[in-house]
C-alpha positions in Angstrom: 5.2 194.3 110.1 8.9 193.8 110.9 9.4 197.6 110.9 6.5 198.0 113.4 8.0 195.3 115.7 11.4 196.9 115.4 10.0 200.3 116.2 8.2 199.0 119.2 11.1 197.1 120.8 13.5 200.0 120.1 11.3 202.6 121.8 13.3 204.5 124.4 16.7 203.7 123.0 19.1 206.5 122.2 22.2 206.8 120.1 24.2 208.4 122.9 23.4 205.5 125.3 25.9 202.7 125.7 25.2 199.3 124.2 24.4 197.8 127.6 21.7 200.5 128.4 20.1 200.1 125.0 20.1 196.4 125.3 18.3 196.6 128.7 15.7 199.0 127.2 15.0 196.6 124.4 14.6 193.6 126.7 12.3 195.6 129.0 10.1 196.4 126.0 10.1 192.8 124.9 9.5 191.4 128.4 6.7 193.9 129.1 5.0 193.0 125.8 5.3 189.3 126.4 4.2 189.6 130.0 1.2 191.8 129.1 0.1 189.5 126.3 0.5 186.2 128.2 -1.2 187.5 131.4 -4.0 189.1 129.4 -4.7 185.8 127.4 -4.5 183.7 130.6 -6.8 186.2 132.3 -9.4 185.8 129.6 -9.1 182.0 129.9 -9.6 182.2 133.7 -12.6 184.5 133.2 -14.3 182.0 130.9 -13.4 179.2 133.5 -15.3 181.2 136.1 -12.1 181.7 138.1 -12.7 185.4 138.8 -10.0 185.8 141.4 -7.3 184.5 139.1 -8.7 186.5 136.2 -8.6 189.7 138.2 -5.0 189.0 139.3 -3.9 188.3 135.8 -5.6 191.4 134.4 -3.9 193.6 137.0 -0.5 192.0 136.2 -1.1 192.7 132.5 -1.8 196.3 133.2 1.3 196.7 135.4 3.5 195.0 132.8 2.2 197.5 130.2 2.7 200.3 132.6 6.4 199.4 133.2 7.1 199.8 129.5 5.1 203.1 129.4 7.1 204.6 132.3 10.4 203.8 130.7 9.5 205.3 127.3 7.8 208.4 128.7 10.5 209.3 131.2 13.6 208.7 129.0 15.8 209.0 132.1 17.9 206.6 134.2 15.5 207.2 137.1 12.6 206.2 134.9 14.3 203.0 133.8 14.9 202.1 137.5 11.2 202.7 138.3 10.2 200.7 135.2 12.5 197.7 136.2 11.4 197.9 139.8 7.7 197.9 138.8 8.3 195.0 136.4 10.2 192.8 138.9 7.7 193.6 141.7 4.8 192.8 139.5 6.3 189.5 138.4 7.1 188.4 142.0 3.7 189.4 143.3 2.1 187.4 140.4 4.2 184.4 141.2 3.4 184.6 144.9 -0.3 184.8 144.1 0.0 181.7 141.8 1.7 179.8 144.6 -1.1 180.8 147.1 -4.0 180.1 144.8 -2.4 177.3 142.8 -3.5 178.8 139.5 -5.0 176.5 137.0 -5.2 173.0 138.4 -2.4 173.8 140.9 0.1 174.4 138.1 0.7 178.1 138.9 3.9 177.5 140.8 5.7 176.2 137.7 5.8 179.8 136.4 8.3 180.8 139.2 11.2 179.7 137.1 10.9 182.9 135.1 11.8 185.0 138.2 15.6 184.2 138.6 16.8 185.0 135.0 14.5 188.1 134.8 15.6 189.4 138.2 19.3 188.8 137.5 19.2 190.5 134.1 17.3 193.6 135.2 18.7 194.0 138.7 22.3 192.9 138.2 24.2 190.4 140.2 24.3 192.0 143.6 20.9 193.5 143.7 19.5 190.5 141.9 20.9 188.2 144.5 19.5 190.2 147.3 16.1 190.4 145.6 16.0 186.7 144.9 16.9 185.9 148.5 13.9 187.9 149.7 11.6 186.2 147.2 13.0 182.8 148.2 12.2 183.5 151.8 8.6 184.5 150.8 7.9 181.3 148.9 9.4 179.2 151.7 7.1 180.9 154.1 4.1 180.4 151.9 4.9 176.7 151.0 5.9 175.6 154.4 3.5 177.5 156.6 2.0 175.4 159.4 -1.0 173.4 158.1 -0.8 175.4 154.8 -2.3 178.3 156.6 -1.1 180.8 153.9 -2.3 178.7 150.9 -5.6 178.4 149.3 -4.7 175.1 147.7 -2.8 171.9 148.7 0.6 170.7 147.5 2.3 167.5 148.5 5.5 167.8 150.6 7.5 166.2 147.8 6.2 168.8 145.3 7.1 171.6 147.6 10.6 170.4 148.3 11.3 169.6 144.6 9.9 173.0 143.5 12.1 174.8 146.0 15.3 172.8 145.2 14.8 173.2 141.4 14.0 177.0 141.9 17.3 177.3 143.9 19.2 175.5 141.2 17.8 177.8 138.5 18.6 180.8 140.7 22.2 179.7 141.2 22.7 179.1 137.5 21.1 182.5 136.7 23.3 184.2 139.3 26.4 182.5 138.0 25.6 183.5 134.4 24.9 187.1 135.4 28.1 187.3 137.4 30.1 185.9 134.4 28.3 188.2 132.0 29.0 191.3 134.1 32.7 190.4 134.5 33.0 189.9 130.8 31.3 193.2 130.1 33.4 195.1 132.6 36.6 193.6 131.1 35.5 194.5 127.6 34.7 198.1 128.6 38.1 198.4 130.4 40.0 197.1 127.4 38.0 199.3 125.1 38.8 202.4 127.2 42.4 201.4 127.5 42.9 200.9 123.8 41.0 204.1 123.0 43.3 206.0 125.4 46.4 204.4 123.8 45.1 205.4 120.4 44.7 209.0 121.4 47.9 209.4 123.5 51.6 209.5 122.7 53.5 206.7 124.3 56.7 208.7 124.9 55.4 211.9 126.4 51.9 210.6 127.5 50.4 213.7 126.0 47.6 213.6 123.5 48.9 212.5 120.1 48.0 214.2 116.8 44.8 212.2 116.5 43.8 213.1 120.1 44.8 216.7 119.5 42.8 216.9 116.3 39.8 215.5 118.1 40.0 218.1 120.8 40.5 220.8 118.2 37.3 219.8 116.4 35.4 219.7 119.6 36.6 223.2 120.5 35.7 224.4 117.0 32.2 223.0 117.3 31.8 224.9 120.6 33.1 228.0 118.9 30.3 227.8 116.3 27.7 227.5 119.1 29.0 230.0 121.6 30.6 232.5 119.1 33.4 232.9 121.7 36.9 232.8 120.0 39.6 230.5 121.0 43.3 230.4 120.2 45.9 227.8 119.2 49.6 227.8 119.2 52.1 225.6 117.4 55.4 225.2 119.3 58.6 223.6 118.0 61.8 222.7 119.9 64.7 224.8 118.5 67.6 222.9 116.9 66.2 219.5 118.0 67.9 217.7 115.2 71.3 218.8 116.4 70.5 217.4 119.9 69.6 214.1 118.3 72.7 214.1 116.1 75.1 215.1 118.9 73.7 213.1 121.8 71.7 210.3 120.2 68.0 209.5 119.9 67.7 208.2 123.5 68.8 211.6 124.8 66.5 213.2 122.2 63.6 211.2 123.5 64.4 212.2 127.1 64.5 215.9 126.0 61.1 215.5 124.5 59.7 214.0 127.7 61.3 216.7 129.9 60.0 219.5 127.6 56.5 217.9 127.4 56.4 217.8 131.2 57.4 221.5 131.5 54.9 222.6 128.9 52.2 220.6 130.6 53.0 222.2 134.0 52.1 225.6 132.6 48.7 224.7 131.3 45.5 226.3 132.7 42.8 223.9 133.7 40.9 224.2 130.5 43.9 224.2 128.1 44.9 221.3 126.0 48.4 220.2 124.9 49.2 217.5 122.3 52.3 216.2 120.6 51.5 217.3 117.1 54.4 215.5 115.5 58.1 215.0 116.0 59.3 217.8 118.2 56.2 219.9 117.5 53.4 220.6 120.0 49.9 222.0 119.7 48.3 224.2 122.4 44.6 224.8 122.5 43.4 227.8 124.5 39.6 227.7 124.9 37.7 231.0 125.0 41.0 232.9 124.8 41.8 235.7 122.4 45.1 236.1 120.6 46.6 238.6 123.2 45.9 236.3 126.1 47.2 233.3 124.2 50.4 235.2 123.4 50.8 235.9 127.1 50.3 232.2 128.0 52.7 231.1 125.2 55.3 233.6 126.4 55.2 232.1 129.9 55.9 228.7 128.5 58.8 230.0 126.3 60.3 231.8 129.2 60.0 228.8 131.5 62.0 226.6 129.1 64.5 229.4 128.4 65.3 229.8 132.1 65.4 226.2 133.1 68.0 224.1 131.3 67.5 220.3 130.9 69.9 218.1 132.8 70.3 214.6 131.3 73.0 212.1 132.4 74.8 214.9 134.3 74.9 217.1 131.2 73.1 220.5 131.1 71.4 221.4 127.9 69.7 224.7 127.1 66.5 223.9 125.3 64.3 226.6 123.8 61.1 226.7 121.7 59.6 228.9 119.0 55.8 229.4 119.0 53.3 230.7 116.5 49.9 231.8 117.8 46.6 232.5 116.0 43.0 233.2 117.1 40.0 231.5 115.7 36.6 233.1 115.1 33.4 231.6 113.7 34.5 232.7 110.2 37.9 231.0 110.5 38.3 227.4 109.2 40.5 224.9 111.2 42.7 224.3 108.2 43.3 228.1 107.7 44.0 228.5 111.4 46.6 225.7 111.4 48.3 227.2 108.3 48.4 230.6 110.0 49.9 229.2 113.2 52.4 227.3 111.2 53.5 230.4 109.3 53.8 232.3 112.5 55.9 229.5 114.0 58.3 229.5 111.1 58.5 233.3 111.2 59.7 232.9 114.8 62.3 230.4 113.6 63.5 232.7 110.8 63.7 235.6 113.2 66.2 234.0 115.5 64.2 231.3 117.3 63.2 231.3 121.0 60.3 233.7 120.6 56.5 233.9 120.2 55.0 235.4 117.0 51.3 236.2 116.5 49.8 235.3 113.1 48.1 238.7 113.0 51.5 240.4 112.9 52.5 238.7 109.6 
């Protein structure tokens, strides 16, 4: 039984949707089910009471509530959810307006209008909800205070009308305030989550992707490789004699060198390329849909740029070079093997005199 209920309320939710979207889908399912059930039961009661107009109205509302849930589930799109919510809110408001006009059972129908503010605010959001509620409030004012009750099929005392309106406005204000606070809290939580996620994936010194971020991009590119069968290349680069820079000039200067080098490396990336600080003075390049020859050419441009543009720090000019190892990945290549090959090519470049680019295929 519980599994069946859980399956019903979860219809339309997706794993790739954010929590807010899935929560709204679940609430739409619940509200549609509750609205369908209540209006159907009350419709049967009205039918047995010989109130055919009210029964007809309630049965139509029951069908529309069920339809709103069916539209959401069958479409599975954002547009479908908007149509579903619009149908649900419109149906609810039309039902409430009808209950005000007819009075419902023993003129108690207007008491149901208190469901409108929280439902509208939740589904429509603060701004659209406020606009929608303002329109609905104008409608009920026009109905309740029409000259000689011309728009009503029942009679309410003036005191009942005013108290109904004031209490409705109070509930509307509280619902709007709650929704505004909820949205602000949600937006803040999303902002902080994105900020912390970015910090977790980026290097604070160079502002490049860190090893974790680089690994994530590498895995995504590898997954694309398995689907498209189009090779891509990676390159491991290491600043030559960086330890001597740290020892001679201090770690602050060493950090500044890292930032300057990272900036120059980043300036030579193509739009689709990815650069990360792999660790210490080592950097990882990812060249999507690029074979080894073209990756070698791109890496050579980077090496040449650094070789021909010395770094000036605190008035001191420092020649900084890098060694690079390049390898190509095919569907049959594992990530770990590719990184090992690139690393071997890098150290071959180091052993061969530094300041050069070596392809793993040449080893």
